[in-house]
Phi, psi and omega in degrees: 000135174281142171214157183277155178256024179219164177262322181291143189260156176238126171265133175238131179277132172277145181192196181312323182281349190214015193268045173224161185302314186298320181292322181297320180289320173306314182297312174302313178292341180277344177135356174300125177265324180230144181249128179262132171244116183269114188279001166292343183234021183214155169241174190305324184294312179302313186297319181293328177297314182292320178295320179301322182285335172293317180290332174293322183288320177303314179300317181294317186271344175075027178226143177300136177242131179274144170231129181244131176251118183262113184285152186293322187075172177292117181262114186263132181214151170292167178277216185246167183243154176299325180250016177092337181170165177219169178256128175257136179250143186303134174092347181278160182260147185217136191251127169257130185215180177268004186278124182287351175304135178311137188284173178217203184294343186252340190205167168201156180282133171251100189278043185225082175310332182290337180282302181314319178287335184265343179300142178218156181303142186093337180294140177274143169242123178253119183252142180044064177057035174085005173302318174245144183226130175224161168229148184285137172247342177209132182232134188231017180081314180251000179201157176222141179257130178230154181252138183284122173261320174232125183265190186148190181276128172239122185234186192305132168064026183280143182295153181234133177243137185229088188293334184260352191255127171267118189259134176279066177223143180298146173294341180253122174275177173303310174299333171297317181295317178297312178299317183298317178294316181297314180303311178302318179297319187285338174098037172287162186262335182218144177236128180253135190252126183269160173051046185287134176251334188206164185295327185290342170299316183289313184300324171304312172292325177290331176291317173296320185289321183061233180262011183279342179197157173273159187239119176258129179268119176273129181263105180216006183229142178308323179302327177290317182299321188286339181239026184308312186305312183290329181285324180291326177288327185285321187275149171288334183202168181229139169244127176277105189258079194297338177302296180291322177304321175285346175279307183284340183234157170304135184302326186288347178273347189292311180306315179296319176297327179295321177294313181306308179298320178300312184287322180289325178304307184299321175306318185270358187065039182248122181301138175241127175256126179260122190230161165090120174061031185288317173234046192309324184292337186278008168291328180230003184229149185282347175228150183275167173285165177296319180298316180295327179294313178297329177296307180300317184292326170307312180294329175287315179300326181289343182091010176310133180302319184207157178236144191232141177252138182248258181295340176310313184267334190274321182217008180276179185276344183229060184297320184287322176294329179292316178294314178306315185290321182294321176306306185298319173303314182293317177306312185295315180301316184284354172268352185287143181308313189279350174314302181297323174294324171300308185298315177302321187288343180271002188297145171247169181285126178297157172290158183267069176232155179302316182300314174299317175305317178297318183296317180288325175294324185293316177297316182297318181296310180301325179281324179291319186261007180048057179282154187278333182198155170248120187252122181245118169285130184207141177259319180268343187092354180301318179302317179290325178295323181290323177288325176299327184295326179288352182043056179293162177290325179287138174306150177249127180251114170277123169249129188209137176280005189246123187296313179309317185293317180300325182283320183287344177273359178295331175270013187266129187310125171073002189256131173252134185247142176225139176264124180209148181302157181297152178284143175261355171196178186292323182285325174297320182300315184282327175298311186290320178303309178298315183304311187287323176296326175290311185299324176283348183081013176285334185206164180227162174310133184098346174271164177250142176225160183252141181238129172251149179193172177240132179246130011284151174303145181082004178265107187301132170085017185245034174300104192214014185219135170244138177221129184268135182230135171268121184270117184280173181304327177281002176090001177262177178274150180279133184293000000 
């Protein structure tokens, strides 16, 4: 069985450069733990074909592979122009209205009545990823007059960002609902929700998904930052989507937010993915910049659960080299002397529950006795998540009878998952924990491991037992 030599996980986005079975297998062997399918560039049929290829690779390599479907979310765009586009100049006034007539140098249609009704004087409008910047000076409900702060070319269908405006629009568009249902029917493991503004956006997707998939909230809007606590509690995982976050907020605020979300996610036991422009130059170059290497390393030093590649693996010239580089950076960081002290310093106070107490005790025992692995028997994955939150030195092996649980744990820091039938007694539990620890190369005969489980077996949320096991020469535990 292959296993990773690092605790931080890697998400790789699939696209034209990597969307075939041979490439997916090569990316997995290079280090990708989870594959992302971006529905901004896919339809349900293409998504199903990609998932089928991932599952085929999973069968071949014999290890769980996670699949994340990233919903497009509401795309806000201006209308069209009579000449294809116009130039806007600093200080001039420009009108956004509901008239579908092609625009000119003085106006353009903004085909989103919910935006026009929500705009107010002082609100900023950022066009084309912030290349043009305007602010509203007059808002009338069906049109808004804005003044140009940063000029440039505005052309057909360019995107609009509204950092100051809370829009009364659902996070799920009609396309998202179709894509979500198709993803759930296909059996994906994670669904990512774009442009989250409030907790109820996340809860709506969770209501539809039920127990069919976990929900990841992408933090990319100022409105989400102002309600971060409630969104983090509602979601199963978080993504620091630094691209849109850096458009809608001052760039200098993004690194601090990344640290804040990473640490709060760990405190809550919510996996956190750091995404966007991590190795951006490798879209067209075979090696990253020193700054990009440092950026990836920072996310690993912070204890983020996963780091993500977007265009680098989806449409760039060097998809496999990008994953290989990210893998090498993460491995190197985790060998640094200061890494463990930084991770330990970010530790938070556990909740006063039996399961949390067991997880903390497992970490302390593993470190005091220099145990080779912590093996968690889990049906829902909650036990493995709690241990991962403690960031132990010893690798975490999750044994579960539920295939979906094994796959859903793939983006979680330090967790290796194996699908196996549930234990029928304590000796069977210890025997198979030892066997799989040896098989994955986590431990050898003569080593000791720690086993966590809930008794009675198969009862979700009943984590209540710690057992120290010595691995005998036959790979089973010594009686």
